[in-house]
C-alpha positions as a Markdown table, in Angstrom:
| # | Residue | x | y | z |
|---|---|---|---|---|
| 1 | Unk | 53.2 | 96.1 | 190.7 |
| 2 | Unk | 51.9 | 92.7 | 191.3 |
| 3 | Unk | 49.3 | 91.7 | 193.4 |
| 4 | Unk | 49.2 | 95.5 | 194.4 |
| 5 | Unk | 45.2 | 95.3 | 194.5 |
| 6 | Unk | 45.2 | 92.4 | 196.8 |
| 7 | Unk | 45.1 | 94.8 | 200.0 |
| 8 | Unk | 46.1 | 93.6 | 203.8 |
| 9 | Unk | 47.5 | 90.1 | 202.9 |
| 10 | Unk | 51.2 | 91.1 | 202.9 |
| 11 | Unk | 52.8 | 87.2 | 204.0 |
| 12 | Unk | 50.5 | 85.4 | 201.4 |
| 13 | Unk | 51.3 | 87.7 | 198.4 |
| 14 | Unk | 55.0 | 87.6 | 199.9 |
| 15 | Unk | 54.9 | 83.8 | 199.4 |
| 16 | Unk | 53.6 | 84.2 | 195.7 |
| 17 | Unk | 55.8 | 86.6 | 194.4 |
| 18 | Unk | 59.0 | 85.1 | 195.7 |
| 19 | Unk | 57.5 | 81.4 | 193.9 |
| 20 | Unk | 57.6 | 83.5 | 190.4 |
| 21 | Unk | 60.8 | 85.0 | 191.0 |
| 22 | Unk | 62.8 | 81.6 | 192.0 |
| 23 | Unk | 60.6 | 79.9 | 189.5 |
| 24 | Unk | 59.1 | 77.2 | 192.1 |
| 25 | Unk | 55.4 | 77.5 | 191.4 |
| 26 | Unk | 53.3 | 74.9 | 193.0 |
| 27 | Unk | 50.9 | 73.1 | 190.8 |
| 28 | Unk | 48.1 | 73.5 | 193.0 |
| 29 | Unk | 47.4 | 75.8 | 195.6 |
| 30 | Unk | 44.5 | 75.9 | 198.3 |
| 31 | Unk | 44.1 | 79.7 | 199.4 |
| 32 | Unk | 42.3 | 79.4 | 202.4 |
| 33 | Unk | 40.6 | 82.1 | 205.2 |
| 34 | Unk | 37.6 | 84.1 | 206.0 |
| 35 | Unk | 35.2 | 85.1 | 203.1 |
| 36 | Unk | 35.9 | 88.1 | 201.3 |
| 37 | Unk | 39.6 | 88.9 | 202.2 |
| 38 | Unk | 41.3 | 88.4 | 198.9 |
| 39 | Unk | 41.4 | 84.8 | 198.2 |
| 40 | Unk | 39.8 | 85.0 | 194.8 |
| 41 | Unk | 41.5 | 88.3 | 194.1 |
| 42 | Unk | 45.1 | 87.0 | 194.6 |
| 43 | Unk | 44.5 | 83.7 | 192.6 |
| 44 | Unk | 43.4 | 85.9 | 189.6 |
| 45 | Unk | 46.6 | 88.1 | 190.0 |
| 46 | Unk | 48.9 | 85.1 | 190.4 |
| 47 | Unk | 47.3 | 83.9 | 186.8 |
| 48 | Unk | 47.8 | 87.2 | 185.3 |
| 49 | Unk | 51.5 | 87.3 | 186.8 |
| 50 | Unk | 51.9 | 83.8 | 185.3 |
| 51 | Unk | 51.0 | 84.8 | 181.4 |
| 52 | Unk | 51.9 | 88.4 | 181.6 |
| 53 | Unk | 52.7 | 90.0 | 178.3 |
| 54 | Unk | 53.9 | 93.2 | 179.8 |
| 55 | Unk | 57.5 | 94.2 | 181.5 |
| 56 | Unk | 56.5 | 93.5 | 185.0 |
| 57 | Unk | 54.3 | 90.8 | 186.3 |
| 58 | Unk | 50.5 | 91.1 | 186.5 |
| 59 | Unk | 51.0 | 94.5 | 184.8 |
| 60 | Unk | 47.2 | 95.0 | 184.3 |
| 61 | Unk | 47.7 | 96.7 | 181.0 |
| 62 | Unk | 48.7 | 93.9 | 178.3 |
| 63 | Unk | 46.5 | 92.1 | 176.5 |
| 64 | Unk | 46.9 | 88.8 | 178.8 |
| 65 | Unk | 46.3 | 90.9 | 181.7 |
| 66 | Unk | 42.8 | 92.4 | 180.3 |
| 67 | Unk | 41.7 | 88.9 | 179.1 |
| 68 | Unk | 42.1 | 87.7 | 182.7 |
| 69 | Unk | 40.1 | 90.3 | 184.4 |
| 70 | Unk | 37.7 | 89.9 | 181.7 |
| 71 | Unk | 37.4 | 86.5 | 182.4 |
| 72 | Unk | 37.8 | 85.7 | 178.1 |
| 73 | Unk | 41.5 | 84.2 | 178.4 |
| 74 | Unk | 41.2 | 81.0 | 177.0 |
| 75 | Unk | 43.7 | 79.4 | 179.5 |
| 76 | Unk | 42.2 | 81.1 | 182.4 |
| 77 | Unk | 39.1 | 78.9 | 184.0 |
| 78 | Unk | 36.6 | 79.9 | 186.5 |
| 79 | Unk | 34.5 | 77.3 | 188.3 |
| 80 | Unk | 31.9 | 78.7 | 190.9 |
| 81 | Unk | 29.6 | 77.1 | 193.1 |
| 82 | Unk | 26.0 | 77.2 | 190.7 |
| 83 | Unk | 22.4 | 76.9 | 192.1 |
| 84 | Unk | 20.6 | 73.5 | 190.5 |
| 85 | Unk | 17.5 | 75.5 | 189.9 |
| 86 | Unk | 17.0 | 79.1 | 190.5 |
| 87 | Unk | 14.5 | 78.0 | 194.0 |
| 88 | Unk | 17.2 | 75.6 | 195.3 |
| 89 | Unk | 18.8 | 76.9 | 199.0 |
| 90 | Unk | 22.4 | 76.9 | 198.5 |
| 91 | Unk | 24.6 | 76.9 | 194.9 |
| 92 | Unk | 26.8 | 73.5 | 194.2 |
| 93 | Unk | 29.8 | 72.6 | 192.2 |
| 94 | Unk | 28.9 | 69.4 | 190.5 |
| 95 | Unk | 30.7 | 66.8 | 189.0 |
| 96 | Unk | 29.8 | 68.0 | 185.3 |
| 97 | Unk | 31.7 | 71.1 | 185.8 |
| 98 | Unk | 35.3 | 69.2 | 187.0 |
| 99 | Unk | 35.2 | 66.9 | 184.1 |
| 100 | Unk | 34.3 | 69.7 | 181.8 |
| 101 | Unk | 37.3 | 71.7 | 183.2 |
| 102 | Unk | 39.2 | 68.5 | 182.7 |
| 103 | Unk | 38.9 | 68.1 | 179.1 |
| 104 | Unk | 39.9 | 71.4 | 178.9 |
| 105 | Unk | 43.1 | 71.1 | 181.2 |
| 106 | Unk | 44.6 | 68.0 | 178.5 |
| 107 | Unk | 45.8 | 70.4 | 175.8 |
| 108 | Unk | 48.7 | 72.6 | 176.3 |
| 109 | Unk | 48.4 | 76.4 | 176.8 |
| 110 | Unk | 46.5 | 78.0 | 173.7 |
| 111 | Unk | 47.8 | 81.8 | 174.2 |
| 112 | Unk | 49.6 | 82.2 | 177.5 |
| 113 | Unk | 52.5 | 80.4 | 179.4 |
| 114 | Unk | 50.4 | 78.8 | 181.8 |
| 115 | Unk | 47.2 | 77.6 | 182.3 |
| 116 | Unk | 45.1 | 78.5 | 185.3 |
| 117 | Unk | 42.2 | 76.8 | 186.8 |
| 118 | Unk | 40.3 | 78.9 | 189.8 |
| 119 | Unk | 38.0 | 76.7 | 191.5 |
| 120 | Unk | 36.4 | 79.3 | 194.2 |
| 121 | Unk | 34.3 | 78.4 | 196.9 |
| 122 | Unk | 35.8 | 74.5 | 196.3 |
| 123 | Unk | 34.4 | 73.3 | 199.8 |
| 124 | Unk | 31.1 | 73.8 | 197.8 |
| 125 | Unk | 32.1 | 70.7 | 195.6 |
| 126 | Unk | 29.9 | 67.4 | 195.8 |
| 127 | Unk | 31.4 | 64.3 | 196.5 |
| 128 | Unk | 31.7 | 63.1 | 193.2 |
| 129 | Unk | 33.6 | 66.2 | 192.5 |
| 130 | Unk | 35.8 | 66.1 | 195.1 |
| 131 | Unk | 36.7 | 62.1 | 193.7 |
| 132 | Unk | 37.0 | 63.6 | 190.0 |
| 133 | Unk | 39.2 | 66.5 | 191.0 |
| 134 | Unk | 41.2 | 64.4 | 193.1 |
| 135 | Unk | 42.7 | 62.2 | 189.8 |
| 136 | Unk | 43.8 | 65.5 | 188.3 |
| 137 | Unk | 45.3 | 66.6 | 191.1 |
| 138 | Unk | 47.2 | 63.1 | 191.3 |
| 139 | Unk | 48.2 | 63.5 | 187.8 |
| 140 | Unk | 48.5 | 67.6 | 187.3 |
| 141 | Unk | 48.4 | 68.2 | 183.1 |
| 142 | Unk | 52.0 | 70.1 | 182.0 |
| 143 | Unk | 51.9 | 73.8 | 182.1 |
| 144 | Unk | 48.6 | 73.8 | 184.7 |
| 145 | Unk | 48.3 | 75.2 | 187.8 |
| 146 | Unk | 45.4 | 74.5 | 190.3 |
| 147 | Unk | 43.9 | 76.9 | 192.7 |
| 148 | Unk | 41.2 | 76.0 | 195.4 |
| 149 | Unk | 39.9 | 78.6 | 197.5 |
| 150 | Unk | 38.4 | 77.6 | 200.7 |
| 151 | Unk | 36.8 | 79.2 | 204.0 |
| 152 | Unk | 37.6 | 75.9 | 206.1 |
| 153 | Unk | 40.2 | 73.7 | 204.7 |
| 154 | Unk | 38.6 | 71.0 | 206.7 |
| 155 | Unk | 35.5 | 70.7 | 205.0 |
| 156 | Unk | 37.1 | 69.4 | 202.0 |
| 157 | Unk | 38.5 | 65.8 | 201.6 |
| 158 | Unk | 42.0 | 65.4 | 203.6 |
| 159 | Unk | 43.3 | 63.9 | 200.1 |
| 160 | Unk | 42.8 | 67.2 | 198.4 |
| 161 | Unk | 43.9 | 69.3 | 200.9 |
| 162 | Unk | 47.2 | 67.2 | 201.5 |
| 163 | Unk | 48.1 | 67.8 | 197.4 |
| 164 | Unk | 47.8 | 71.3 | 197.4 |
| 165 | Unk | 50.4 | 74.1 | 198.8 |
| 166 | Unk | 48.4 | 75.7 | 201.7 |
| 167 | Unk | 48.5 | 79.6 | 201.8 |
| 168 | Unk | 46.4 | 81.3 | 204.9 |
| 169 | Unk | 44.8 | 84.3 | 204.4 |
| 170 | Unk | 43.6 | 86.6 | 207.4 |
| 171 | Unk | 41.2 | 89.1 | 208.5 |
| 172 | Unk | 41.3 | 92.6 | 207.2 |
| 173 | Unk | 41.9 | 95.1 | 209.3 |
| 174 | Unk | 38.8 | 98.2 | 209.4 |
| 175 | Unk | 41.3 | 100.7 | 207.9 |
| 176 | Unk | 41.5 | 98.6 | 205.0 |
| 177 | Unk | 38.1 | 98.0 | 204.4 |
| 178 | Unk | 37.5 | 101.7 | 204.8 |
| 179 | Unk | 39.9 | 102.0 | 202.3 |
| 180 | Unk | 37.5 | 99.7 | 200.0 |
| 181 | Unk | 34.8 | 101.1 | 200.7 |
| 182 | Unk | 35.3 | 104.7 | 199.8 |
| 183 | Unk | 37.0 | 103.3 | 196.2 |
| 184 | Unk | 34.0 | 101.8 | 195.6 |
| 185 | Unk | 30.8 | 103.5 | 196.8 |
| 186 | Unk | 29.2 | 106.9 | 196.0 |
| 187 | Unk | 31.1 | 109.9 | 197.3 |
| 188 | Unk | 27.9 | 111.2 | 198.8 |
| 189 | Unk | 28.2 | 108.4 | 201.2 |
| 190 | Unk | 28.4 | 109.5 | 205.2 |
| 191 | Unk | 31.8 | 109.0 | 205.9 |
| 192 | Unk | 30.3 | 108.0 | 209.4 |
| 193 | Unk | 28.2 | 105.3 | 208.1 |
| 194 | Unk | 31.2 | 103.7 | 205.9 |
| 195 | Unk | 33.2 | 103.8 | 209.2 |
| 196 | Unk | 30.3 | 101.9 | 211.1 |
| 197 | Unk | 30.1 | 99.1 | 207.7 |
| 198 | Unk | 33.8 | 98.7 | 208.4 |
| 199 | Unk | 33.7 | 98.2 | 212.1 |
| 200 | Unk | 30.9 | 95.7 | 211.6 |
| 201 | Unk | 32.3 | 93.9 | 207.9 |
| 202 | Unk | 34.0 | 91.5 | 210.2 |
| 203 | Unk | 37.4 | 91.6 | 208.5 |
| 204 | Unk | 35.7 | 90.7 | 205.4 |
| 205 | Unk | 35.0 | 93.3 | 202.0 |
| 206 | Unk | 32.4 | 91.5 | 200.5 |
| 207 | Unk | 30.2 | 91.9 | 204.1 |
| 208 | Unk | 31.2 | 95.3 | 204.1 |
| 209 | Unk | 29.8 | 95.8 | 200.5 |
| 210 | Unk | 26.7 | 94.1 | 201.1 |
| 211 | Unk | 25.7 | 95.6 | 204.5 |
| 212 | Unk | 23.6 | 98.4 | 203.6 |
| 213 | Unk | 23.4 | 101.7 | 204.8 |
| 214 | Unk | 22.3 | 101.6 | 208.6 |
| 215 | Unk | 18.5 | 102.4 | 208.8 |
| 216 | Unk | 16.5 | 102.1 | 211.3 |
| 217 | Unk | 15.2 | 99.0 | 210.8 |
| 218 | Unk | 18.1 | 97.5 | 210.8 |
| 219 | Unk | 19.4 | 98.9 | 214.1 |
| 220 | Unk | 16.2 | 97.4 | 215.6 |
| 221 | Unk | 16.8 | 94.2 | 214.3 |
| 222 | Unk | 20.0 | 93.7 | 216.2 |
| 223 | Unk | 18.3 | 95.2 | 219.0 |
| 224 | Unk | 15.9 | 92.5 | 219.0 |
| 225 | Unk | 18.6 | 90.1 | 219.1 |
| 226 | Unk | 20.5 | 91.5 | 221.8 |
| 227 | Unk | 16.9 | 91.3 | 224.0 |
| 228 | Unk | 16.8 | 87.7 | 222.6 |
| 229 | Unk | 20.2 | 86.8 | 224.0 |
| 230 | Unk | 19.8 | 88.3 | 227.3 |
| 231 | Unk | 15.9 | 86.8 | 227.7 |
| 232 | Unk | 15.4 | 83.7 | 226.3 |
| 233 | Unk | 14.4 | 81.2 | 228.8 |
| 234 | Unk | 12.3 | 77.9 | 229.4 |
| 235 | Unk | 9.7 | 80.2 | 231.1 |
| 236 | Unk | 9.2 | 81.6 | 227.8 |
| 237 | Unk | 8.6 | 78.9 | 225.3 |
| 238 | Unk | 5.8 | 80.2 | 223.5 |
| 239 | Unk | 8.1 | 83.3 | 222.2 |
| 240 | Unk | 10.7 | 80.7 | 221.5 |
| 241 | Unk | 8.4 | 78.9 | 219.0 |
| 242 | Unk | 7.1 | 82.1 | 217.5 |
| 243 | Unk | 10.1 | 83.9 | 216.9 |
| 244 | Unk | 11.6 | 80.2 | 215.3 |
| 245 | Unk | 8.4 | 80.0 | 213.0 |
| 246 | Unk | 8.8 | 83.2 | 211.8 |
| 247 | Unk | 12.2 | 83.4 | 210.9 |
| 248 | Unk | 12.1 | 80.1 | 209.4 |
| 249 | Unk | 9.7 | 81.2 | 206.6 |
| 250 | Unk | 12.8 | 83.8 | 205.8 |
| 251 | Unk | 14.9 | 81.3 | 203.8 |
| 252 | Unk | 16.8 | 84.1 | 202.5 |
| 253 | Unk | 17.4 | 86.3 | 205.2 |
| 254 | Unk | 18.4 | 83.5 | 207.8 |
| 255 | Unk | 22.0 | 83.4 | 207.3 |
| 256 | Unk | 22.4 | 87.1 | 207.6 |
| 257 | Unk | 20.2 | 87.2 | 210.4 |
| 258 | Unk | 22.7 | 84.4 | 212.5 |
| 259 | Unk | 25.9 | 86.4 | 211.1 |
| 260 | Unk | 24.5 | 89.4 | 212.8 |
| 261 | Unk | 23.9 | 87.1 | 216.1 |
| 262 | Unk | 27.5 | 85.8 | 215.7 |
| 263 | Unk | 28.9 | 89.2 | 215.6 |
| 264 | Unk | 26.7 | 90.8 | 218.7 |
| 265 | Unk | 28.0 | 87.4 | 220.6 |
| 266 | Unk | 31.2 | 88.1 | 219.6 |
| 267 | Unk | 31.2 | 91.7 | 221.0 |
| 268 | Unk | 29.3 | 90.6 | 224.0 |
| 269 | Unk | 32.2 | 88.6 | 224.6 |
| 270 | Unk | 35.2 | 91.1 | 223.8 |
| 271 | Unk | 33.2 | 93.8 | 226.0 |
| 272 | Unk | 33.0 | 91.7 | 228.9 |
| 273 | Unk | 37.2 | 90.7 | 228.8 |
| 274 | Unk | 38.6 | 93.8 | 227.3 |
| 275 | Unk | 36.2 | 96.4 | 227.3 |
| 276 | Unk | 34.9 | 98.5 | 224.7 |
| 277 | Unk | 37.4 | 98.5 | 222.4 |
| 278 | Unk | 37.4 | 96.7 | 218.9 |
| 279 | Unk | 33.9 | 96.3 | 219.1 |
| 280 | Unk | 31.9 | 95.4 | 215.6 |
| 281 | Unk | 28.9 | 96.8 | 216.7 |
| 282 | Unk | 29.8 | 100.6 | 218.6 |
| 283 | Unk | 26.8 | 101.6 | 217.8 |
| 284 | Unk | 25.0 | 99.7 | 220.1 |
| 285 | Unk | 27.6 | 99.6 | 223.0 |
| 286 | Unk | 25.3 | 101.5 | 225.1 |
| 287 | Unk | 22.7 | 98.8 | 224.5 |
| 288 | Unk | 25.5 | 96.1 | 224.8 |
| 289 | Unk | 26.6 | 96.9 | 228.6 |
| 290 | Unk | 24.0 | 95.7 | 230.7 |
| 291 | Unk | 23.6 | 92.3 | 228.3 |
| 292 | Unk | 27.2 | 91.7 | 228.9 |
| 293 | Unk | 27.0 | 92.3 | 232.7 |
| 294 | Unk | 24.4 | 89.4 | 233.1 |
| 295 | Unk | 25.5 | 87.0 | 230.9 |
| 296 | Unk | 28.6 | 84.8 | 232.2 |
| 297 | Unk | 31.6 | 84.6 | 229.5 |
| 298 | Unk | 31.0 | 80.7 | 229.2 |
| 299 | Unk | 27.2 | 81.5 | 228.6 |
| 300 | Unk | 28.1 | 83.8 | 226.0 |
| 301 | Unk | 30.9 | 81.1 | 224.4 |
| 302 | Unk | 28.2 | 78.2 | 224.4 |
| 303 | Unk | 25.8 | 80.7 | 222.3 |
| 304 | Unk | 28.4 | 81.7 | 219.9 |
| 305 | Unk | 29.1 | 78.0 | 219.0 |
| 306 | Unk | 25.1 | 76.9 | 219.1 |
| 307 | Unk | 25.0 | 79.8 | 216.1 |
| 308 | Unk | 28.2 | 78.4 | 214.3 |
| 309 | Unk | 26.4 | 74.6 | 214.3 |
| 310 | Unk | 22.7 | 76.2 | 213.5 |
| 311 | Unk | 24.6 | 77.7 | 210.8 |
| 312 | Unk | 26.4 | 74.4 | 209.6 |
| 313 | Unk | 23.5 | 72.5 | 209.7 |
| 314 | Unk | 21.1 | 75.2 | 207.5 |
| 315 | Unk | 24.1 | 75.3 | 205.4 |
| 316 | Unk | 23.0 | 71.3 | 204.8 |
| 317 | Unk | 19.4 | 71.6 | 204.6 |
| 318 | Unk | 18.2 | 71.0 | 207.6 |
| 319 | Unk | 14.9 | 72.0 | 209.1 |
| 320 | Unk | 15.2 | 75.6 | 209.5 |
| 321 | Unk | 12.3 | 75.7 | 212.2 |
| 322 | Unk | 13.6 | 72.9 | 214.1 |
| 323 | Unk | 17.3 | 74.2 | 213.7 |
| 324 | Unk | 16.3 | 77.3 | 215.4 |
| 325 | Unk | 14.0 | 75.6 | 217.7 |
| 326 | Unk | 17.1 | 73.8 | 218.8 |
| 327 | Unk | 19.4 | 76.8 | 219.1 |
| 328 | Unk | 17.1 | 78.6 | 221.2 |
| 329 | Unk | 16.5 | 76.2 | 223.5 |
| 330 | Unk | 20.5 | 75.8 | 223.8 |
| 331 | Unk | 20.2 | 80.0 | 224.6 |
| 332 | Unk | 17.6 | 78.9 | 227.2 |
| 333 | Unk | 20.1 | 76.3 | 228.8 |
| 334 | Unk | 22.7 | 78.6 | 229.4 |
| 335 | Unk | 20.5 | 80.6 | 231.9 |
| 336 | Unk | 21.8 | 81.0 | 235.0 |
| 337 | Unk | 25.2 | 80.1 | 234.2 |
| 338 | Unk | 27.8 | 81.6 | 236.9 |
| 339 | Unk | 29.6 | 84.6 | 235.9 |
């Protein structure tokens, strides 16, 4: 059946199925939503459905479907962010890749019925690449569909967004993520560990697959972050500068650390408002209770916003130590906020 591999995204899948049935497929789509929830997979399944040689759309078994899955179909093109050098901090999509794609799209389909170009992580296009792609969207080639996937559509040029049909993908339930983990991982993995990873994945399969088995050091790191949330203050600026200097050197693990911090702040706010249900870190409930009691909800929300801003700055190659110091100063500023 078409799109059967896209789990937990009933509404987006239904929209795509109906457009295929009614032959109203758009020339350009914008799949947006959290990372790791099936946007890229849905785009691949759409490409298969439009070029399937079998009786069913995206049968998965015909030569066309197999070639698209293997990324060797002459009418399916995948563009992803790439690092300019191995030491570059962030991967981007450069104008050269978009120009190369444009040259391939000017011809009619070679083997299938429809050319499909998937730009995965389109928010990582640089300004030149975005403007170049805009020309293609303004005058789309015949028998061609472009699909852009992004986490946040507001990171794209408004003119790009306006020329695409937007389809929103939501976070996945922990139950669906657990099913995926049970299929993808080894049979001997502890089910309790898998359940914890599904809870901590924040609705993202890619995050769940990336999480290592819970080890003592991982638990200690999260406990240390809880101590940071509870205790950072202007009275201990020496600790602020020491922590910032230490983590600024670990650029490869800095974003995951901030993601852990966001997850803990989210759990503390939920614990304060709704109690111990739907937590992403249920194994730390005992440690989180006293922190939730001493921190006000406005303070937790301000800290959450500060971490998100720090992640944005670091993605833009801001000075890591300065960004972290600013973050902890904002944390300190929330001390004493009324309950």
